[in-house]
C-alpha positions in Angstrom: 0.0 0.0 0.0 1.4 3.4 -1.0 1.8 6.0 1.7 -0.6 9.0 1.5 2.2 11.5 0.9 3.5 9.7 -2.2 -0.1 9.4 -3.6 -0.6 13.1 -3.0 2.7 14.0 -4.7 1.9 12.0 -7.8 -1.6 13.5 -8.0 -0.3 17.0 -7.7 2.4 16.4 -10.4 -0.1 14.9 -12.7 -2.4 17.9 -12.2 0.4 20.4 -13.1 2.3 18.5 -15.9 0.0 15.8 -17.0 0.7 12.1 -16.9 4.5 11.6 -17.3 4.6 7.8 -17.6 3.3 6.0 -20.6 2.7 2.3 -21.2 4.3 1.0 -24.4 2.9 -1.9 -26.2 5.4 -4.6 -27.2 6.6 -4.5 -30.8 7.2 -7.6 -32.8 9.9 -7.2 -35.6 12.7 -9.1 -37.3 16.4 -8.8 -36.5 17.0 -7.3 -39.9 14.6 -4.4 -39.1 15.8 -4.0 -35.5 19.5 -3.8 -36.4 18.9 -0.2 -37.4 18.4 0.6 -33.7 21.9 -0.7 -32.9 24.4 1.1 -35.1 27.4 -1.0 -36.1 30.7 -0.5 -34.2 33.0 -2.3 -36.6 33.4 -3.1 -40.3 32.2 -6.5 -41.5 34.7 -9.3 -41.3 36.4 -11.2 -44.1 34.2 -14.3 -43.9 34.7 -17.6 -42.2 37.1 -19.3 -44.7 40.7 -19.4 -43.8 42.9 -19.4 -40.7 42.0 -17.8 -37.4 44.0 -14.7 -36.4 42.2 -13.6 -33.3 39.2 -11.3 -32.6 38.2 -7.9 -33.8 38.5 -5.5 -30.9 35.4 -3.4 -31.3 32.9 -6.1 -32.1 34.5 -9.1 -30.4 34.0 -11.2 -33.5 36.5 -13.8 -34.6 38.9 -12.5 -37.2 39.7 -15.0 -40.0 42.1 -14.2 -42.8 43.5 -16.1 -45.8 44.9 -14.4 -48.9 44.3 -17.4 -51.0 40.6 -17.5 -50.1 40.2 -13.8 -50.6 42.3 -13.4 -53.8 40.2 -12.3 -56.8 37.2 -11.3 -54.7 38.3 -9.0 -51.9 42.1 -9.0 -52.6 43.7 -8.0 -55.9 47.0 -9.6 -54.7 47.9 -12.1 -52.0 50.9 -10.3 -50.7 51.2 -9.0 -47.1 53.2 -6.3 -45.3 53.7 -6.4 -41.5 55.0 -3.2 -39.8 55.7 -2.2 -36.2 58.2 -1.5 -33.5 60.0 -4.3 -31.8 58.2 -6.0 -28.9 54.6 -5.6 -30.1 53.9 -9.0 -31.4 55.0 -9.2 -35.0 57.1 -12.3 -34.4 54.2 -14.1 -32.6 51.8 -13.3 -35.4 54.1 -14.6 -38.1 54.8 -17.9 -36.3 51.2 -18.7 -35.4 50.0 -17.7 -38.9 52.5 -20.2 -40.4 51.6 -22.9 -38.0 47.9 -22.4 -38.7 48.4 -22.3 -42.5 50.2 -25.6 -42.4 47.0 -27.2 -41.1 45.8 -27.0 -44.8 47.1 -29.9 -46.8 47.9 -27.8 -49.9 50.1 -25.2 -48.1 53.9 -24.8 -48.2 56.0 -22.1 -46.5 59.5 -20.8 -46.9 60.9 -18.6 -44.2 64.0 -16.4 -44.4 65.0 -16.3 -40.8 67.4 -13.4 -40.3 67.2 -13.2 -36.5 68.4 -15.6 -33.8 70.1 -16.2 -30.5 72.4 -18.9 -29.1 73.7 -19.9 -32.5 70.3 -20.7 -34.1 67.5 -18.8 -35.8 64.3 -17.9 -34.0 62.3 -20.4 -36.1 64.6 -23.2 -35.1 62.2 -24.4 -32.3 59.2 -24.5 -34.7 61.3 -26.4 -37.2 62.3 -29.0 -34.6 58.7 -29.4 -33.5 57.7 -30.2 -37.1 60.7 -32.5 -37.6 62.4 -30.2 -40.1 66.1 -29.3 -40.3 66.7 -25.6 -41.1 68.9 -24.8 -44.1 71.6 -22.9 -42.1 73.7 -20.6 -44.4 76.9 -20.0 -42.5 80.3 -19.0 -44.2 82.3 -20.8 -41.5 80.1 -24.0 -41.6 80.1 -24.0 -45.4 83.9 -24.4 -45.3 83.5 -27.6 -43.4 80.8 -29.3 -45.4 77.9 -27.0 -44.7 75.1 -25.9 -47.0 75.9 -24.5 -50.4 73.7 -22.8 -52.9 75.1 -22.6 -56.4 74.1 -19.5 -58.5 74.9 -21.6 -61.6 72.8 -24.5 -60.6 71.4 -26.2 -63.7 67.9 -26.0 -62.2 68.1 -22.2 -62.9 67.7 -21.2 -66.5 70.7 -19.6 -68.3 68.8 -16.3 -68.4 68.1 -16.6 -64.7 71.8 -17.4 -64.0 73.0 -14.3 -65.9 70.4 -12.1 -64.2 71.4 -13.4 -60.8 75.1 -12.8 -61.5 74.4 -9.3 -62.6 72.4 -8.6 -59.4 75.1 -10.0 -57.1 77.7 -7.8 -58.8 75.5 -4.7 -58.8 74.6 -5.1 -55.1 78.2 -5.5 -54.1 79.4 -2.6 -56.2 76.5 -0.3 -55.3 75.7 0.7 -58.9 74.6 -0.9 -62.1 77.0 -2.6 -64.6 78.1 -0.5 -67.5 77.7 -2.0 -71.0 81.4 -3.1 -71.3 81.4 -4.9 -67.9 78.1 -6.5 -68.7 79.4 -7.7 -72.1 82.5 -9.3 -70.4 80.2 -11.1 -67.9 77.9 -12.2 -70.6 80.6 -13.8 -72.8 82.2 -15.4 -69.8 78.9 -17.0 -68.7 78.1 -18.1 -72.2 81.5 -19.8 -72.6 81.3 -21.6 -69.2 77.7 -22.8 -69.9 78.7 -24.1 -73.4 81.9 -25.9 -72.4 81.3 -27.3 -68.9 78.8 -30.1 -69.2 80.2 -33.0 -67.2 79.6 -31.2 -63.8 77.8 -28.2 -62.3 79.5 -25.0 -63.4 80.6 -22.9 -60.3 81.5 -19.3 -59.7 85.3 -20.0 -60.0 84.7 -21.0 -63.6 83.2 -17.6 -64.3 86.1 -15.8 -62.4 88.7 -17.7 -64.4 87.0 -16.9 -67.7 86.8 -13.2 -66.8 90.5 -13.2 -66.0 91.5 -15.2 -69.1 88.8 -14.6 -71.8 88.9 -16.7 -74.9 90.1 -14.9 -78.1 86.9 -16.0 -80.0 84.8 -14.1 -77.5 86.6 -10.9 -78.4 86.7 -11.6 -82.1 82.9 -12.0 -82.2 82.5 -8.4 -81.2 85.6 -7.2 -83.2 87.3 -5.9 -80.0 90.8 -6.6 -78.6 91.2 -9.4 -76.2 93.0 -7.1 -73.7 90.0 -4.8 -73.7 87.6 -7.7 -72.8 90.0 -8.7 -70.0 90.0 -5.1 -68.7 86.2 -4.8 -68.9 85.8 -7.9 -66.8 88.4 -7.2 -64.1 86.0 -5.4 -61.6 83.4 -8.1 -62.2 86.0 -10.8 -61.4 87.1 -9.1 -58.2 83.5 -8.9 -56.9 82.8 -12.6 -57.7 86.2 -13.5 -56.2 84.8 -12.3 -52.8 82.2 -15.1 -53.0 84.8 -17.6 -53.9 87.8 -16.7 -51.8 86.7 -13.8 -49.6 84.7 -13.3 -46.5 81.6 -14.9 -48.1 83.5 -18.0 -49.4 82.0 -21.4 -48.9 78.3 -20.7 -49.4 78.1 -20.1 -53.1 81.3 -21.5 -54.6 80.4 -25.1 -55.2 77.6 -27.4 -56.4 74.3 -27.1 -54.5 74.2 -29.3 -51.5 72.4 -32.6 -52.2 69.4 -33.4 -50.0 67.7 -30.0 -49.5 64.1 -31.0 -49.2 62.0 -28.6 -51.3 58.9 -30.8 -50.8 58.8 -30.2 -47.0 55.7 -28.3 -45.8 58.1 -25.8 -44.0 61.5 -24.7 -45.4 63.5 -22.5 -43.1 66.6 -20.7 -44.3 68.6 -19.8 -41.2 70.5 -16.6 -41.9 71.2 -15.8 -38.3 74.9 -16.3 -38.7 75.1 -13.6 -41.4 75.9 -10.0 -40.4 72.6 -8.3 -41.0 74.3 -4.9 -41.7 76.9 -6.3 -44.1 76.6 -6.5 -47.9 76.3 -10.2 -47.5 72.6 -10.0 -46.5 71.2 -8.4 -49.7 73.5 -10.6 -51.8 72.1 -13.7 -50.0 68.5 -12.5 -50.4 69.1 -12.2 -54.1 70.6 -15.6 -54.5 68.0 -17.4 -52.3 65.1 -15.5 -54.1 66.2 -16.5 -57.6 67.1 -20.0 -56.5 63.6 -20.5 -55.1 62.0 -18.9 -58.1 63.5 -21.6 -60.4 63.5 -24.6 -58.1 60.6 -24.2 -55.6 57.7 -22.4 -57.3 56.0 -25.0 -59.6 52.6 -25.3 -61.3 51.4 -28.0 -59.0 48.4 -26.3 -57.5 50.0 -25.8 -54.1 49.6 -22.5 -52.3 52.9 -21.2 -51.2 53.9 -18.6 -48.6 57.3 -16.8 -48.8 57.9 -15.0 -45.5 60.9 -12.7 -45.2 62.2 -11.4 -41.8 64.1 -8.1 -42.0 62.7 -7.5 -45.5 64.2 -4.1 -45.8 67.3 -5.9 -47.1 65.2 -6.7 -50.1 63.1 -3.5 -50.5 66.1 -1.1 -49.7 68.3 -2.5 -52.5 67.2 -1.4 -56.0 68.7 -4.5 -57.7 67.4 -7.0 -55.3 64.0 -5.3 -55.2 63.7 -5.6 -59.0 64.3 -9.3 -58.7 61.6 -9.7 -56.1 59.2 -7.6 -58.1 59.4 -10.1 -60.9 59.1 -13.0 -58.4 55.9 -11.4 -57.0 54.3 -10.9 -60.4 55.3 -14.3 -61.5 54.2 -15.9 -58.2 50.6 -14.6 -58.4 49.9 -16.9 -61.3 51.2 -19.9 -59.4 49.7 -19.3 -55.9 52.5 -17.4 -54.1 51.9 -15.1 -51.1 54.9 -12.9 -50.2 55.0 -11.7 -46.6 57.4 -8.9 -45.8 58.2 -8.0 -42.2 59.6 -4.5 -41.7 60.1 -2.4 -38.5 59.8 1.0 -40.1 58.3 2.0 -43.4 60.7 5.0 -43.5 63.6 2.5 -43.7 62.5 1.7 -47.3 60.5 4.6 -48.7 63.3 7.1 -48.0 66.0 4.8 -49.1 68.0 4.2 -52.3 65.2 2.0 -53.7 62.2 4.3 -53.2 60.8 3.6 -56.6 61.1 -0.2 -56.3 59.9 -0.1 -52.7 56.7 1.8 -53.8 56.1 -0.8 -56.5 56.4 -3.7 -53.9 54.2 -1.9 -51.4 51.6 -1.4 -54.0 51.5 -5.1 -54.6 50.8 -5.8 -50.9 47.1 -5.6 -50.6 47.2 -6.6 -46.9 48.9 -4.3 -44.4 49.2 -5.1 -40.6 50.5 -2.2 -38.5 51.5 -2.6 -34.9 52.3 0.2 -32.5 54.6 3.0 -33.8 55.6 6.4 -32.6 53.3 9.2 -33.6 55.5 10.7 -36.3 56.1 7.2 -37.8 52.4 6.4 -37.7 51.6 9.6 -39.6 54.1 8.9 -42.3 53.0 5.3 -42.5 49.3 6.3 -42.8 50.2 8.8 -45.5 52.1 6.3 -47.6 49.6 3.5 -47.1 46.5 5.7 -47.3 45.1 4.7 -43.9 42.0 6.4 -42.6 42.6 9.2 -40.0 41.1 7.3 -37.1 43.5 4.3 -37.7 46.5 6.6 -37.8 45.5 8.3 -34.5 45.2 5.0 -32.6 48.4 3.3 -33.9 50.7 5.0 -31.3 48.4 3.8 -28.4 48.1 0.2 -29.5 49.1 -2.3 -26.9 51.2 -5.4 -27.7 49.3 -8.0 -29.6 46.8 -5.5 -31.1 47.3 -4.2 -34.6 45.5 -2.2 -37.4 44.7 -4.5 -40.3 44.0 -3.0 -43.7 42.8 -5.7 -46.1 42.3 -3.8 -49.4 40.5 -1.0 -47.6 38.7 -3.1 -45.0 40.3 -1.6 -41.9 39.8 -3.2 -38.5 41.6 -3.4 -35.2 42.5 -7.0 -34.3 43.8 -8.7 -31.2 46.0 -11.6 -32.0 45.2 -14.8 -30.0 47.6 -17.6 -29.2 46.6 -21.1 -28.1 48.1 -23.2 -25.3 49.6 -25.5 -27.9 51.3 -22.7 -29.7 52.5 -20.8 -26.7 55.7 -22.9 -26.0 56.8 -22.5 -29.6 56.1 -18.8 -29.8 56.9 -17.3 -26.4 60.5 -18.2 -25.6 63.4 -15.8 -25.0 65.5 -17.4 -27.7 62.9 -18.0 -30.3 61.2 -14.6 -29.9 63.9 -11.9 -30.1 61.4 -9.1 -30.1 60.2 -9.9 -26.6 60.1 -6.6 -24.6 60.5 -8.4 -21.2 63.5 -10.3 -20.0 61.4 -12.5 -17.7 57.9 -13.2 -16.6 55.0 -15.0 -18.2 53.9 -13.3 -21.4 50.4 -12.5 -22.4 48.9 -13.0 -25.9 51.3 -10.4 -27.4 54.4 -11.5 -25.5 54.6 -8.8 -22.8 53.6 -8.2 -19.2 51.5 -5.5 -17.6 53.6 -3.1 -15.6 53.2 -2.4 -12.0 51.5 -5.7 -10.9 52.8 -8.3 -8.5 54.0 -11.7 -9.9 51.0 -13.5 -8.5 48.6 -11.0 -10.1 50.4 -11.2 -13.4 50.4 -15.0 -13.4 46.7 -15.2 -12.5 45.8 -12.7 -15.3 48.0 -14.5 -17.8 46.4 -17.9 -17.0 42.9 -16.4 -17.3 43.8 -14.8 -20.6 45.2 -18.1 -21.9 42.0 -20.0 -20.9 40.0 -17.4 -22.7 42.1 -17.6 -25.8 41.8 -21.4 -25.9 38.0 -21.3 -25.5 37.8 -18.7 -28.3 40.0 -20.7 -30.5 38.0 -23.8 -29.9 34.7 -22.0 -30.6 36.0 -20.5 -33.9 37.6 -23.8 -34.9 34.2 -25.5 -34.5 32.4 -22.7 -36.5 34.9 -23.0 -39.4 35.6 -26.7 -39.2 34.6 -27.2 -42.8 37.2 -24.7 -44.1 40.2 -25.7 -42.0 41.9 -28.9 -42.9 
């Protein structure tokens, strides 16, 4: 029973202002009509066909991405650029992406692993888990029976061999070959290719022919033999470095027998190569062309070529030109090129700005982790990101990135399962880790200012949530994931 004072107050209010409460009749409608009441907070996803990346931050929906499924419909090209400061989760994303892609029976992955600790690349642990031996390119090991890749391998066409030799020389010299030096290299290669048939030609054969050209090679162009020798001297000196210099052992003999190019995962361990030396872009050129002619085949397999420290490619005009051709050629045969770069300014302001712009244009998928404000603005300008995305990039926490898939821009949190965590979050295997110790979260870092017990509890809760989400999404897309 209402007290008299409340009844009097309600009656007086109704007398002055009229009845203020109304009774609304229920409305029956469809979800299609009612959705106009609840405005969308995120762009639509990319469908449910492919591999699971994580969940979209604003909507909470599972985020599934696969360049091969999207190619031709939502993607004009299957190539992918990953950007961001160290310690924000790029390495974890790459590794889990590869592991999840390998669940498909028609996938094959090559990784150029340029980082490492304790004498091994950071992909070594994953390779071991899959029963795969990395192809470790090491000048010291190569002198003692280690891996060799022959630029004159018969598996590479004669045109490809000559193009590769030119690129090696141009990278080492820092400028293009002039016509006379190019002619000397061409006649030396033609002579070696025509006369050495009982074994694999090697670089020393080219060097010797440049030092001692055949008279008929000069007579064919009506020039003096001494001129041909002089034209090829600088070329011979550059190639001699690969034969008897600081890079000897890796490229001066027949290709090592037994390299398994049919393995689902092929890891080239480059961690023993000085990343700041001229050796790295030379190595990138040789591996790129060697793979183009020996690995990419019209067999209906979908291939992924992931390159760590990709600025060694994009920042060298001569190497970038080779990879441009590889990317164009690879689209017809199912190749997705994944380039991992810390800063876009490393390449767009470098010596290969024109070539870098062409490669960036081919990358229809861009994933940007946290960057400083200035870097984020320049990245947004180059990639054409919307203003809201540029503004949030500096504030992104580890494991969260802006994904731009041909104009479909979303903010995505990368999720890692319990099974993947031991392979991804290790101090040796993940060199980008921003913490020296402690249990990592889904992005490989810890929250600051919390006790160890609180950190551990939050981390365990996060891992359980990730596993449940992964299982739910796996169940919903079971028909598309092998």
